[in-house]
N, C-alpha and C positions, 0 to 999 in steps of 0.2 A: 683759213681764219686769220684776220689781222686785227691787232689791238693798237689803237693810237694813243700816244701820250701828248696831250696838248699843252696849253699855256696856263693850266690850273694845277692844283695839287691833287687832282684825281683824274681818272680816265674812264671812259665808258664806250662800250659798243652795245647798242640796244639789244634787248632780249631778256627773258627771265631765266633764272637758273634751270638748267636742263635743256635749254633751247639750242645749245651749240654755240652760244655767244657769251660775251663777258658781262659781268655785273659791275656796277660802279663801286670802286674802292680807292682809298688814298694810297699813294705810293711813296710817302715820305719815309717809310721804313725800308724801302727798297725791296718790297715784296709785292707779288702780283698774283691774283687769283683769277683763274679762268674757269668757266663752267663748260663742260664738254660732254657730248653724247659719246657712246662707244665708237660710232663711225668717225667722229671728229678725232677722238683720241688716237686712232690708228695713224693719223697724219699730223699729230701735234705732239710729238715726243720730245723734240728739242727745239728751242727757239733761239734765234740769233738776233741780238739787238741791232737794229739798223736805223740810222737817221734817214729822213725822207729823201735827202739828196744823194745818199749812197752809203756804203759800208762804214762802220765806225773805224776811226783811226787807232783806237785803243781797244784792248780786250774787253768785251762786254757780253759775255754769254749769259743766257738766262736758263738755269738748269731746273728741271722738274724735281720737286722734293716729295711729292705725294701723288700716288696714282690710284684711281678707282675706275673700273671700266665703264660704268653707266651712270649718267646724270649726277656726277659728283665733282667737287672742286679739284682742280689741279693747282697745287701751290708751287710757285716758282720763286727762286732766289736770284736776284740780279747781282752780278758780281763783275766789277766792283760797283758799289752803290753810287759812286761819284759820276757815273756815266748818265744817270737819270737827271736831266736838267729840266727845270720847270718851264723854261721859255724856249724850248727847241723841240721840234717835232721828231719823234722816233716811232718806229714800227717794229713789232715782233713778228718775225717771219719764220715759218716752219722750214726745217731742213730734213733731209733723209739720212738715215744711218744704216749700216749693215753690221752683221755679226757672224762669227764662224764658230765651228766646233773644233776643239783642240784636245790635246792629251791632258791627263791629270797633272796638276801643278806639283812642284816640290813641296813636301810637308816640312815645316820648320818649327822649331821650339827654341826658346831662349831661357836660360837659367841665369839668374844674377845672384852673386854671392857677396858676402860682406857688404851689404847695403846696396844692391840694386840690379838692374834688369834688362830689357830688350826693346822690341820695336812695334809700333804700328807700322812696321816694315823698317827694320834696321835703326830707325831714329831713336828708339828707346835705348838700345845698346850704346849708340854713339853718345847720347845724353848722359848715360850712366858713366861711361868712360870719362867724359868731360867733368863729371861731378866728382871724380876721383875714386870711383868704386871698382872693385874687382868684378869683372864680367866674364861669365862663361856662356858662350853662344854655341848652340848645337843646330845641326841641320842634317837631313837625311844624306845629303851629299856635302861633305865638309868643304869641298872646293868652292861652293857657292857663298861661303862666308869667309873666304881668304882675306878679303879687305878688312874685316873686323879683326882678324888675327894681326894684320899689319899695323893696326891702330892700338894693339895691346890686349885684345880680348883672348881668353883661353877658348879654344874651339874643340869640338868633338863631333864625330859623325854619330847621329842618333835618329832612330825611327821611333816615333811615339807609340806605334802599334806593336812594338816588340814585346816579348814576354817580360814578366816582372824581374826575373833573375838577370836578364841582359841589361835592363834599365838600371837596376841597382848597381851592377858592376860598373857601368859607365859613369854613373853619378859618383860612386866611391872613388873612381880613378882620378877625379879632379881635386879631391880633398887635399892632397899634398901641396897643390898649387894655390889653394885658397885659404891656407892657414887652418885647415881642418874645420872649416866653418862654412855653413850656407845660411844666409839670412833671408833671402827673398827669392821666390819662384815666380816667374812670369810665364804663364801658359799662352802661347801664341800660335800653336799649330792649328791649321784649318784651311778649308777651301770651300768655294761655293758650288753646290750641285744645282744646276739650273734645269727646270722642267716642272710641269704640273705634278701635283701630288700623285695622281693616278698614273702618270707616265713613268715615274721613277721605279725602277725594278727593285726587287728584294736585295740583290747584290749591290746595287748603286747606293741604296739607302744605308745598308749596313756599313759599307766602306766610308760613307760620309760621317756617320755617327762614330765609327771606329777612330777616325782622326779628330773630329771636332769635339767630341764629348769623351769617349772612353780613353782617347789618347791623353787628354788633360787629366783624367783621373789616374791613369797609369803613372804620369809624371808626379802627380801629387803623392801617391803612395811611395814613390822612390825618394822624394825630396823632403817630405814633411817630417820624417823622423829627425833629420839633420836640423831643420828649422826649430823644432821643439827643443833639441839638445842645445842649440845656440841660445835660445831664450832661457833655459834652465841655468846655463853658465854665465848669463849676462853678457854674452859676446856679440849678440846680433840684434838687429831691428825686429825681425820677425814679421814677414808679410807674404801673402800669396795674391797674385792677380790673375784673373781670367780676362782674356780679351773678348769683350762682348760686342754688341752692336745695337743700333736702334731697331734692327730687324727682330730683336727679341720681343718687341712690343707689338708687332703687327705682322700678320701673314699676308704676303703679296702674291698675286698670281705668278706662278713660275718660280717662286722663291721660297715655297713652304718648307722644304727640307732644311735649307740653311737657317731660316727663321727658327725652326724647331730646335736645331742644335744650339743656337745662340740663347734661346729661351731656357734650355736645359742648363747651360753654363751659368746663367745669371741666378737661377733658383738654387743651383748647387753652391754658388758663392754665398748666398744668403744663409743657407743651412750651415755651411762650414764656418762662416763668420761667427754664428751663435755658438758653435761647438768649441771653438778655440779662443773665444774672447777672454775667458778667465786666465788663459795662459799668456795674455798680452800679445797675441798674434793677430795682425790685421788681415782681413780678407775682403777683396772687392772685385767686382766685375766692371771694367771700364767699357761703357757702352758708347762707342764712337759713332759720329755722324759720317758725312762724306769727306774723306781725306784723300789727297792725291797720291795714292799708292798704286801698286799693280794689282790690287784685289779685284778690280772690275775688268781687267784685260781678258780677252778671250783666251789667252794662253794660260790664265790662272783659273778659269772656270771649266768645270767638267759638266757637260750637258747630258741629260738623259738620252739614251739611244732611241727609245720609243717615242713616237710622235702620234698624237691623237688629233685628227683634223678638226673635230668638233670643238676642241679646247683652244684652238689657235687664236680666235679673236680676243680671248682673255689673257693668254700667255705672251703672245708675240709683242704687244706694246711694251711690256715690262722688260723683255729681253732687249728690245731696241733702246729703251731708256738706259739700261745698264751700259750698253755699248757706247751710247752717246755721252755718258758721264765720264768715261775713262779719260784720264789726263786733264779733265776739266773740273774735278771736284774742288770746292772752295777751300777745304781744310788743308793747313800746312802740317805735315807729319812731324817736322822738326819741333814745332811749337808744342804739339801734342806730346811728343816724346819727353820734352823737358818738363812739362806739367806732370806727366805720369811719374817721372823719377822723383820730383819734389813731393808728390802725394804719397808715394810708397816709403820715402825716407823721412817724411815729416819735416822737410826743410823748405827754405825759400818762401814762396807765397802760401805754402800749405803748413807752415810751422804753427803748431797750436790747434790745427783743425782736426776734428775727429773724422776718420775715413769711413764713410758709410759703405754698405755692402754693394751698392750699385751707384756708379758715378757716370753721369752723362758728360761727354766730352765734345765740345764744339757747338756753335750756334744752331746748326742744322739739327743736332741731336736734341737740344733743348726745345726747339720748335716742334719737332715731330713727336717727341715723347709727351710734350704738353698737350698736343692735339689728342694723342691716344688717351691720356688721363681724362681729358674733358669728354671724349666720346664714351669712355667706360662709365663715367659718372652719369652722363645723360641716359645711357641705356639702363643703368641700375635704377635711376629715379623713375623711368617709364614703367619698369617691371615691378617696382617695389610692392605695390598694393597686392598683386596676385602672387608674386614669388615668395613673399614672406609669410603667407598664410598656410604654412605646411607643418606646423608643430601640432602635437597632440592637444586635444581640447581640454584635458584635465589640468 
């Protein structure tokens, strides 16, 4: 499938939605929508922007932001937008990708004390240190965060799935180094379990939830008493952050378990926020879009061992898309880290803003979540007449 950009402010390849070809849309916003059938989708996972005369001289990847297997739009983000010129011919040409199965990634957790926190991969901790905060960073293998210690962070070895007594002991051990105060907890332990819902075993699902959901609750129980004490004594900001994802808004083929864990964290954040608001403690889930971290690397993803051949047409394209996105995500983690630090401390651009229980981070997140809200409203409106007629007649 090829889509041409000509000398106008729109492009077109003939055919109706669902025909395997594109519909006419403007590209001034640097976005591109293609209609594809399931068979097309298998071969249209990643697009490379190419001028008619040859490859682009500058980076110009077109990354898929939305996937649905049959007769549905594929939304692409062109990065950077400046490569889309109205008076030069370009073509979007499909490329192939591969993916591999690897071991379980390291589980990581960051605590931030006396005003701040950690990373959408390290960058939150680095931003907090630059902000002048006392940062405690933990990882299952402390050697993996030695660079943060070199920059001034307090580090500890910690497994978020450990028992409560062990976690309390580790948290208490850092208090002498933080002025006996903990202000902010940033929950960032998690990994992607790849595979269809049916393919994932009981043990694989339990392990994923143990880290992504129960691990965050374990840390909350260990740290929250200190945050409440800091608020009572007027010594701390008082905030808890869950690292969420746009995945919490939609279930994708092959990513259902990860989406379920992220959805759980976002809802827990909403409940916790309501429970501690009267104490002056802020709680939020930062729902990030596509940021250039190692989260999509095959070394960081654990794939279900079971494979069901009948499900392959639905699952494989998404797996390929994830592999294609690695190291090509449009989001800058350093910018996200700085924004998250400002949001949790109420400083900089976030001074005076009320922190909601769910915050989308990045243009991709805003676009995808906006799509999901529109889809939900459309479905509710379609079903309203029959779905609301369920009360007693009296």
